[in-house]
C-alpha positions as CSV (number, residue, x, y, z in Angstrom):
1,M,96.3,112.2,98.2
2,S,93.0,114.0,98.9
3,K,90.1,111.8,100.0
4,T,87.6,114.4,98.8
5,T,86.9,114.4,95.1
6,R,83.9,115.4,93.0
7,A,83.0,111.7,93.0
8,T,82.9,111.4,96.8
9,Q,81.0,114.7,97.1
10,A,78.4,113.5,94.6
11,L,77.9,110.3,96.5
12,E,77.7,112.1,99.9
13,Q,75.1,114.5,98.4
14,L,73.0,111.5,97.3
15,G,73.3,109.9,100.7
16,V,75.0,106.8,99.2
17,A,77.1,104.7,101.7
18,F,80.6,104.0,100.6
19,T,84.2,103.4,101.8
20,L,87.4,104.7,100.4
21,H,90.4,102.6,99.5
22,S,93.8,103.8,98.4
23,Y,96.4,101.8,96.5
24,D,99.7,102.4,94.8
25,Y,98.7,103.4,91.2
26,D,101.0,102.0,88.5
27,P,100.8,104.2,85.4
28,D,102.7,101.5,83.4
29,A,100.3,98.7,84.2
30,D,98.8,96.9,81.1
31,S,95.4,97.1,82.8
32,I,94.7,99.8,85.4
33,G,91.6,97.9,86.6
34,L,93.4,94.6,87.0
35,Q,96.3,96.4,88.7
36,A,93.9,98.0,91.1
37,A,92.2,94.6,91.9
38,A,95.6,93.0,92.6
39,A,96.6,96.0,94.8
40,L,93.3,95.8,96.8
41,G,93.3,92.0,97.1
42,A,89.9,92.0,95.3
43,E,88.5,89.7,92.6
44,P,88.8,91.4,89.2
45,R,85.0,91.0,88.6
46,G,84.4,93.1,91.6
47,V,86.6,96.0,90.5
48,L,84.7,97.9,87.8
49,K,86.4,100.1,85.2
50,T,84.9,103.3,83.9
51,L,85.2,103.8,80.2
52,M,84.1,106.7,78.1
53,A,82.7,105.9,74.6
54,E,80.6,107.3,71.9
55,V,77.4,105.9,70.5
56,D,76.5,107.3,67.1
57,G,78.8,110.2,68.0
58,K,77.2,111.0,71.4
59,P,79.2,110.5,74.6
60,V,78.3,107.7,77.0
61,C,79.8,106.2,80.1
62,V,80.1,102.4,80.5
63,V,81.0,100.5,83.7
64,V,82.2,96.9,83.4
65,P,84.3,94.4,85.4
66,S,88.0,95.1,85.1
67,D,88.7,91.6,83.7
68,R,86.2,91.9,80.8
69,E,86.1,93.8,77.5
70,V,83.2,95.9,76.2
71,S,81.3,94.7,73.1
72,M,80.9,97.7,71.0
73,K,77.9,96.1,69.3
74,K,76.2,95.5,72.7
75,L,77.1,99.0,73.9
76,A,75.5,100.6,70.8
77,H,72.4,98.4,71.3
78,A,72.2,99.4,75.0
79,F,71.7,103.0,73.9
80,G,69.6,102.3,70.9
81,G,72.4,103.2,68.5
82,K,74.0,101.7,65.5
83,A,77.8,102.1,66.2
84,A,79.9,102.6,69.3
85,K,83.6,103.4,69.7
86,M,85.9,104.3,72.5
87,M,86.4,108.0,73.2
88,K,89.9,109.5,72.7
89,P,91.6,109.9,76.1
90,A,91.9,113.7,75.7
91,D,88.2,114.0,74.9
92,A,87.3,111.7,77.9
93,E,89.4,113.9,80.2
94,R,87.9,117.1,78.9
95,L,84.3,115.8,79.2
96,T,84.7,114.2,82.7
97,G,87.2,116.6,84.3
98,Y,89.2,113.5,85.5
99,H,92.5,112.2,84.3
100,V,92.6,108.8,82.5
101,G,93.3,106.2,85.2
102,G,91.2,108.3,87.6
103,I,87.9,108.6,85.7
104,S,85.0,108.0,88.0
105,P,81.4,107.6,86.8
106,F,80.4,109.9,89.7
107,G,80.7,113.6,89.7
108,Q,81.7,114.0,86.0
109,K,81.7,117.6,84.7
110,K,79.1,116.7,82.2
111,R,76.6,114.0,83.0
112,V,76.1,111.6,80.1
113,P,74.0,108.4,79.7
114,T,75.5,105.5,81.6
115,A,75.3,101.7,81.3
116,I,76.6,99.2,83.8
117,E,77.3,95.5,83.1
118,Q,74.3,93.7,84.6
119,A,76.4,90.8,86.0
120,A,78.1,93.4,88.3
121,L,74.8,94.0,90.0
122,T,75.0,90.5,91.5
123,E,78.1,91.3,93.6
124,A,77.6,92.3,97.2
125,N,80.0,95.2,96.8
126,V,82.1,96.6,94.0
127,Y,85.0,99.0,93.7
128,L,84.7,102.0,91.3
129,N,87.2,104.7,90.7
130,G,87.0,107.5,93.3
131,G,88.0,110.3,90.9
132,Q,91.8,110.2,91.1
133,R,94.5,107.7,90.4
134,G,95.0,105.3,93.2
135,L,91.6,105.9,94.9
136,Q,88.7,103.4,94.8
137,I,85.2,103.7,96.2
138,R,83.6,100.5,97.6
139,L,79.8,100.4,97.5
140,D,76.7,98.3,96.7
141,P,76.6,98.0,92.9
142,N,72.8,98.5,92.8
143,E,73.1,101.8,94.8
144,A,75.8,102.8,92.3
145,A,73.6,102.1,89.4
146,T,70.7,104.0,90.9
147,A,73.0,107.0,91.8
148,L,74.2,107.0,88.2
149,G,70.8,106.6,86.6
150,A,72.5,103.7,84.7
151,V,70.8,101.1,82.6
152,A,71.9,97.6,83.4
153,R,72.7,95.6,80.3
154,D,74.9,92.7,79.0
155,L,77.8,94.8,77.7
156,V,80.8,92.4,77.6
157,A,82.2,90.5,74.7
């Protein structure tokens, strides 16, 4: 497994401190984020999942704890929209350049507006996908939000 991805390159270019953590990715897991948390020995609230969605037909990226579900109403509101829905996996892969299960909010092919669950910002460090299945980046969530230009909002149901 390569330790250099577009995500790690993007963070290095921004001067953001992070560490890399590999784990055995299980493509059959019910929840990739929860499986990653278990494999890393981390609390699920500290392992954030990256989801691609659409608000009023426009692509957005949303980052929430792996043990929580996104409220589509709150997501739409976070971007000043009326309706939100999850993006189809094929569309998410095409837009980000990453495979589902390995989508990172960093280094996506096309930069889109991003929102992060505000409760995640209270953690000392969080894990985010490193741009490939089985690779996580551990960093300060506030630095992650700044690097992403993300808005912090209450996004969970």
